[in-house]
C-alpha positions in Angstrom: 16.2 12.6 6.7 13.8 15.5 6.7 10.1 15.0 7.3 7.6 16.6 4.9 5.4 19.2 6.5 2.1 18.0 7.8 0.3 20.3 5.4 1.8 18.5 2.4 1.1 15.1 3.9 -2.5 16.1 4.2 -2.5 17.2 0.5 -1.0 13.9 -0.5 -3.8 12.0 1.4 -6.4 14.1 -0.4 -4.7 13.5 -3.8 -4.6 9.8 -3.2 -8.3 9.6 -2.4 -9.4 11.8 -5.3 -7.2 10.0 -7.8 -8.6 6.6 -6.7 -12.2 8.0 -6.9 -11.5 9.3 -10.5 -10.1 5.9 -11.5 -13.5 4.3 -10.9 -15.6 7.1 -12.2 -15.1 7.3 -16.0 -14.1 5.3 -19.0 -13.3 8.5 -20.9 -9.9 10.1 -20.7 -10.0 13.5 -19.0 -7.6 14.7 -21.6 -10.3 14.5 -24.2 -13.6 16.3 -24.5 -17.3 15.7 -25.3 -18.7 17.5 -28.3 -22.3 17.6 -29.6 -23.0 17.5 -33.3 -26.2 17.9 -35.3 -27.2 15.1 -37.7 -30.5 15.5 -39.4 -33.1 16.6 -36.8 -31.2 15.3 -33.8 -28.0 16.1 -31.9 -25.6 13.5 -30.7 -22.7 13.4 -28.3 -19.2 12.3 -29.5 -16.0 12.1 -27.6 -12.8 13.5 -29.1 -9.3 12.5 -27.9 -5.8 12.9 -29.4 -4.2 9.9 -31.1 -0.6 9.0 -30.3 0.5 9.6 -33.9 -1.2 12.9 -34.3 -4.8 13.9 -35.2 -7.8 12.9 -33.1 -10.0 9.9 -32.6 -13.8 10.5 -32.4 -16.1 8.0 -30.6 -19.8 7.9 -30.7 -21.5 8.3 -27.3 -25.3 8.8 -27.9 -28.1 11.2 -28.4 -28.2 14.5 -26.5 -31.8 14.0 -25.6 -31.0 10.8 -23.7 -31.0 12.1 -20.1 -28.7 9.3 -18.8 -26.1 10.0 -21.4 -26.2 13.8 -20.9 -26.0 13.3 -17.2 -22.7 11.4 -17.7 -21.4 14.3 -19.9 -22.2 16.7 -17.0 -20.5 14.4 -14.5 -17.4 14.3 -16.8 -17.2 18.1 -16.6 -16.8 17.7 -12.8 -14.2 15.0 -13.3 -12.2 17.2 -15.7 -12.3 20.1 -13.2 -11.1 17.7 -10.6 -8.3 16.5 -12.9 -7.0 20.0 -13.2 -7.2 20.4 -9.4 -5.3 17.2 -9.0 -2.6 18.3 -11.4 -2.1 21.4 -9.2 -1.9 19.2 -6.1 0.9 17.1 -7.8 2.7 20.3 -8.8 2.5 21.7 -5.3 3.9 18.4 -3.8 6.8 18.4 -6.2 7.7 22.1 -6.3 7.0 23.1 -2.7 7.4 19.8 -0.7 10.3 18.7 -2.9 8.8 15.2 -3.3 10.1 13.2 -6.3 8.2 12.6 -9.5 9.4 10.0 -12.0 11.0 10.9 -15.3 8.2 11.9 -17.6 8.5 8.9 -19.9 8.4 6.4 -17.0 5.4 8.2 -15.6 3.6 7.9 -18.9 4.3 4.2 -19.0 3.0 3.6 -15.5 -0.1 5.8 -16.3 -0.8 3.8 -19.5 -0.6 0.5 -17.7 -2.8 1.8 -14.9 -5.4 2.9 -17.3 -5.3 -0.4 -19.1 -6.2 -2.2 -15.8 -2.9 -3.6 -14.5 -3.4 -2.5 -10.9 -7.1 -3.3 -11.0 -6.0 -6.9 -11.8 -3.8 -6.9 -8.7 -0.5 -6.2 -10.3 2.2 -4.4 -8.3 4.7 -1.7 -9.4 8.2 -2.6 -8.2 11.7 -1.3 -8.8 12.9 2.3 -8.7 9.7 3.9 -9.9 8.0 2.3 -6.8 10.8 3.6 -4.6 10.1 7.1 -5.9 6.6 6.8 -4.5 7.6 6.0 -0.9 8.7 9.6 0.0 5.2 10.9 -0.4 3.7 7.8 1.2 5.9 8.0 4.2 6.1 11.8 4.5 9.9 11.9 4.2 12.3 13.2 1.7 14.3 10.1 0.6 17.8 10.4 -0.9 17.6 11.2 -4.7 20.8 9.4 -5.4 18.9 6.1 -5.4 16.2 7.2 -7.8 17.7 7.1 -11.3 16.3 4.5 -13.6 15.9 3.6 -17.3 13.2 1.0 -16.8 10.0 0.1 -15.1 9.3 -3.2 -13.5 5.8 -4.7 -12.9 4.9 -7.9 -11.1 2.0 -10.2 -10.4 1.6 -13.6 -8.8 0.9 -16.2 -11.5 -1.9 -17.7 -9.3 -3.6 -14.3 -9.2 -3.2 -13.8 -13.0 -5.1 -17.1 -13.4 -7.7 -16.5 -10.7 -9.0 -13.1 -11.6 -10.5 -14.4 -14.8 -10.1 -11.1 -16.6 -7.4 -9.5 -18.7 -6.2 -6.1 -19.7 -5.8 -5.0 -23.3 -2.7 -5.8 -25.3 0.4 -4.8 -23.4 2.3 -4.0 -26.6 -0.5 -1.8 -28.0 -0.8 -0.1 -24.6 3.0 0.7 -24.6 2.9 1.8 -28.2 0.3 4.3 -27.2 3.1 5.9 -25.2 5.8 5.4 -27.8 5.2 3.7 -31.1 8.8 2.3 -31.1 8.1 -0.1 -28.3 8.8 -3.7 -29.4 8.7 -7.1 -27.8 12.1 -8.4 -26.7 11.9 -12.1 -27.5 13.2 -14.7 -25.1 16.2 -16.5 -26.6 14.6 -19.9 -26.2 10.8 -19.3 -25.7 10.4 -16.9 -28.6 6.7 -16.8 -28.4 6.7 -15.6 -24.8 7.6 -12.0 -24.1 8.3 -10.6 -20.6 10.3 -7.6 -21.7 9.5 -4.7 -24.0 11.9 -2.0 -25.1 11.6 1.4 -26.9 14.0 2.7 -29.4 15.5 5.0 -26.8 16.4 1.9 -24.7 13.7 2.3 -22.0 12.7 -1.2 -20.8 9.5 -2.5 -19.3 9.7 -5.9 -17.6 7.0 -8.2 -16.1 8.1 -10.5 -13.3 6.4 -13.2 -11.2 7.6 -15.1 -8.1 9.4 -18.4 -8.7 7.9 -20.5 -6.0 9.3 -23.7 -7.6 12.7 -25.0 -8.4 15.7 -22.7 -9.3 15.9 -24.1 -12.9 12.6 -22.3 -13.7 14.2 -18.9 -13.2 14.9 -18.5 -16.9 11.6 -19.7 -18.2 8.9 -17.0 -18.8 5.5 -17.9 -17.7 2.3 -17.0 -19.7 0.2 -14.6 -17.6 -3.5 -14.8 -18.5 -4.4 -11.4 -17.1 -1.6 -9.4 -18.7 -2.8 -8.8 -22.2 -0.4 -11.2 -24.1 2.6 -10.6 -21.8 4.5 -13.4 -20.0 6.5 -12.8 -16.8 10.0 -13.8 -15.8 10.0 -16.0 -12.6 12.3 -14.5 -10.0 13.4 -15.9 -6.6 12.6 -13.9 -3.4 9.7 -12.1 -5.2 6.9 -13.7 -3.3 8.2 -12.0 -0.1 8.2 -8.6 -1.8 4.6 -8.9 -3.2 2.9 -10.1 0.0 0.3 -7.6 1.2 1.2 -4.6 -1.0 -0.1 -1.1 -0.3 -1.7 1.7 -2.3 0.3 4.8 -3.3 0.2 7.6 -5.8 3.0 8.2 -8.4 3.4 12.0 -8.7 2.9 12.2 -12.4 0.3 14.1 -14.3 -2.8 14.3 -12.1 -1.5 11.6 -9.8 -1.5 7.9 -10.8 -3.0 5.5 -8.3 -0.7 2.4 -8.1 0.0 -0.6 -5.9 3.5 -0.9 -4.5 5.2 -3.3 -2.0 5.0 -2.5 1.7 8.0 -0.3 2.3 9.5 -2.6 5.0 9.3 -5.5 2.6 10.8 -3.4 -0.2 13.7 -2.5 2.0 14.5 -6.0 3.1 14.1 -7.3 -0.4 16.6 -4.8 -1.7 19.0 -5.8 1.0 18.8 -9.3 -0.3 18.9 -8.8 -4.0 21.7 -6.2 -3.7 24.2 -9.0 -3.0 22.9 -11.1 -5.9 23.1 -8.3 -8.4 26.9 -8.0 -7.7 27.3 -11.1 -10.0 25.2 -9.7 -12.8 26.7 -8.1 -15.9 25.6 -4.6 -14.7 26.1 -5.7 -11.1 28.1 -2.9 -9.7 25.7 -0.1 -10.5 22.6 -2.1 -9.8 23.9 -3.6 -6.5 24.9 -0.1 -5.3 21.4 1.3 -6.1 19.7 -1.6 -4.4 21.6 -1.2 -1.2 21.2 2.6 -1.1 17.4 2.1 -1.4 17.4 -0.5 1.3 19.4 1.7 3.7 17.3 4.8 3.0 14.0 3.0 3.6 15.3 1.2 6.7 16.5 4.4 8.2 13.2 6.1 7.2 11.1 3.5 9.0 13.2 3.8 12.1 12.9 7.6 12.0 9.1 7.1 11.8 9.1 4.7 14.7 8.0 1.9 12.5 10.8 -0.3 13.7 8.4 -3.1 14.6 7.2 -3.4 11.0 10.7 -3.5 9.7 11.8 -6.0 12.3 8.9 -8.3 11.5 9.7 -8.3 7.8 13.4 -8.7 8.5 12.8 -11.8 10.7 10.4 -13.3 8.3 13.1 -13.2 5.6 15.8 -14.3 8.0 13.8 -17.4 8.9 13.4 -18.5 5.3 16.8 -20.2 5.1 20.6 -19.9 5.0 20.7 -18.4 1.5 18.4 -15.5 2.7 20.4 -15.1 5.9 23.7 -14.9 4.1 22.4 -12.4 1.5 21.0 -10.2 4.3 24.2 -10.4 6.3 26.3 -9.4 3.3 23.8 -6.5 2.6 24.1 -5.1 6.1 27.9 -5.2 6.1 28.0 -3.2 2.9 26.6 -0.2 4.8 28.9 2.3 6.5 29.8 1.3 10.1 27.6 4.0 11.8 24.5 3.1 9.7 25.1 -0.6 10.2 25.3 -0.2 13.9 22.2 1.8 14.1 20.2 -0.7 12.0 21.6 -3.7 13.9 20.7 -2.0 17.2 17.1 -1.2 16.0 16.6 -4.7 14.6 18.3 -6.4 17.5 20.5 -8.6 15.2 
C-alpha cells in the first residue's frame, strides 16, 4: 500500500481544519450570494440561493446601514473566498495525490445531511462512504476495489438521540433537496416508522442504531428524536463500531466535515459482519466487499505501525463472546494465506 506524500497529508490537515471552521461560521450557503436592494429611502441586504427545482430563493437579511449585519456580509465574502480555496485543495488531493472521492450523488447526500446538523448531533457516517474517507485520514492509498456503493449509511446511538434535546430538520425534505424523487421506504410492519429512504435511481439512505437489547428487536425500527422524523434500524455489533468515533473529511465539493468510526474498529467490525452478510439475499457481493475493506484497513494500520490500536480493538471484540469470536475467525480464514499469516502474527492470535 503506497503512502501519500507528506505534502498532501499536510494539505489534508489544513483542509480538515478550514472545513470545520467554516461549518461553525455561517448559516448561509457559500453557493449563494448577498445582494443589496433599494426600497424607498433605504437599502436592504437579501440572500439569493438556487432552489433544487430551478429558479432562486431570496431571503431577507436586514438593512445595509446596520453595522452588525453588514459586518456579517463582509465576513461571508471571506468565507466564500475560503470555499473556493478549499475546493482547490480537494481537487489537488484527488487529482495529484490520487485520494478517493465519493460518487457525486453520494457526496451530495452526505453534504446535505451534514448541513442539516446530523454530525453536530453526534451522528456517525458508516459504510463504504466512510471507508472512502480513511485513505486521506491515514495518508495511504487504499484499494479502490472495495469502494463501490449505491447507498449511504448513517448511525446514531438511541440514547444520544434522546439526550441531545435537539433535532435536525426533516430528513425527507433534506434528501429531496438533493433529489426530489427521494421517498420513504415504509417498514412492512411499522408503517409509520421510516429508517430507509430511496431515490428513483435506486440510491438508498439508511439510518441505523445499535441493538443493545434482545435479538428479536433487530427488525423493529426505533424512533430517533434527533433525526428529523427518521427512525433507525437496530443492528447487532453496531455499538462496538460507534464507540469513540473520529473526525474526517469527505473529499467532495469544498470538503465535507464528517464523523466516522475509528479505523481499527471499522476494520474489526467489517471482519465480523462479512461472515453474517454471506447469509443475506445479496450476501456474496456484500460479504466480499466487507472483507476486502477489513483486510485493507488492517494491513494499512500495520503498515502505519498502529498495530497496538488494531490489537486492542480486536481483543475487545474477541472478548465479547463466542458469536463474535466465531465470526472473527471465519473472517480471517477468508483472507489469502499470506495476508492471514501476516495479520495473525501482528495480532498474536
